C-alpha positions, 0 to 999 in steps of 0.5 A, a space after each residue: 580557316 580560310 584557304 585559297 590556291 593559285 599557281 600551286 600555292 596555298 594561302 592559309 590563315 593559321 590557327 591552333 595546330 599550325 604552331 609547329 609548321 610555323 616554327 619550322 619556317 621561322 626558326 632558321 630566320 629567328 633573328 629577324 622573326 622574333 615578333 612573329 615567333 614570340 607573339 605566337 608563342 605567348 598569345 597563340 595563333 587565334 586573333 581575338 584582338 588582344 595584346 600580342 595577337 594577330 592574324 597570321 597568313 602563310 603561303 604554302 607549297 606542298 604543305 611547307 610554309 614559304 612565306 608568312 605575314 601577321 597583322 597584329 593587334 596594334 596595327 603593325 604588319 610583320 613580314 617574313 617572305 623572301 619571294 616578292 610575289 609571295 610577300 605581296 600575297 601574304 601581306 594582302 591576305 593578312 590585311 584583308 582578313 584581319 579587318 583592322 587598320 594598317 599602322 606600320 610594317 616591320 621585317 627584313 628591310 629589303 622585304 619592307 621596301 618591296 612591300 611598300 611598293 607592292 602595296 602602293 604605300 610609298 606615298 603614305 606619310 610616315 613618322 618613322 621609316 628606318 633601316 635598322 641594324 640587326 644584332 645578335 649575342 650569345 649570352 656566354 659572350 656578354 661583356 659585363 660593364 664595370 659599373 654593373 660588375 662592381 656593384 656600383 649600379 644595380 639592375 632590378 625589376 621595377 617596383 609597382 610605385 615606379 611604373 608611372 615614371 616608366 610610362 612617361 619614359 616609354 612615351 618619351 622613347 616613342 616620341 624620340 625614336 618612333 616620331 610619334 606625337 605626345 598625345 593622351 592616347 600615346 600616354 595611355 598606350 605607354 602606360 598599358 605597355 609598361 603594365 603588361 611588361 610588368 606582369 610578364 616580368 620583362 622589364 628592368 631598371 638601373 639604379 645609381 644610388 637611389 635614383 632610377 637612371 635607365 631602362 631596358 625591356 624585352 619586346 619579344 621573348 622565347 624560352 631560349 632567345 629574347 629581343 631587347 627593346 625600348 631601351 631608354 635613358 633620360 637625356 640629362 643622364 646620357 653619356 655615363 654608360 647607364 643604358 649599357 649597364 641596364 641592358 647587361 643587367 637585364 640579359 644577366 637576369 634572363 640568362 639565369 632563367 635559361 635564355 641563351 641568346 639575345 637579339 635587338 635592332 637599332 637605327 643604323 644612324 644611331 652611332 651611340 646606341 650601336 657603340 653601346 651594344 657592340 661594347 656588350 659583344 653584340 654583332 651585326 647579323 643583318 638589317 631590319 626595317 621599321 615603318 610607322 605611318 603618321 596618318 
């Protein structure tokens, strides 16, 4: 794979065989690196444009990674490099080598702010540009809500016949949380995401009586750590503790499979979501940045 050296720094497109050195760099930063770690774990480091794949570019000094950027199949550029010059180097290299359009950025908020400036992207219009609060939870400390603990609500994987409803929920989530527009393309993407998560067994629904009332999914997964994402309750069903129970139920399920920790991020202005996650035992460990361009 291509490399180039400047000022003692080597810039390399990662490929098969680089998994260990990538994990060595990212694992101490796991809470803010779940997309990078989990996508590499699930789909490898070779970019064929398939779901979860991306072009990973690392800056190395004396063979050790000091920064990484990955431009993924969905157009998102994900960053992990604290030094500003290294951040720009790996970001530009990933964008150049992936040869795909840039849809948005994700990573620690301070790094996203620096990247927007370094890449001359501040004037580009956005549908979403948020500072997210980054949370972590040791699953041994999970506080199970009474409605779930008592059996009044049931959390389970969805059935095949429920996927169409979940696809609509997924699109509604993207419209409300990410500022996307309701289009046939969004509906198609949402349906594809729900079907993929169903195959991967990474989504759950909460049932009250016989009605589906809430949804929780995982947007990144490692053998011992998962990242919760896409949590959704229809507006007319909110305020009843459903989302809290859906998330708790999904975490109980993965804990039985050996997962020890969960992370998630949510908009710092979403006080309802933050209160729900904190009620489950999640604690703030940092912040995260999410930017999606509207053009």
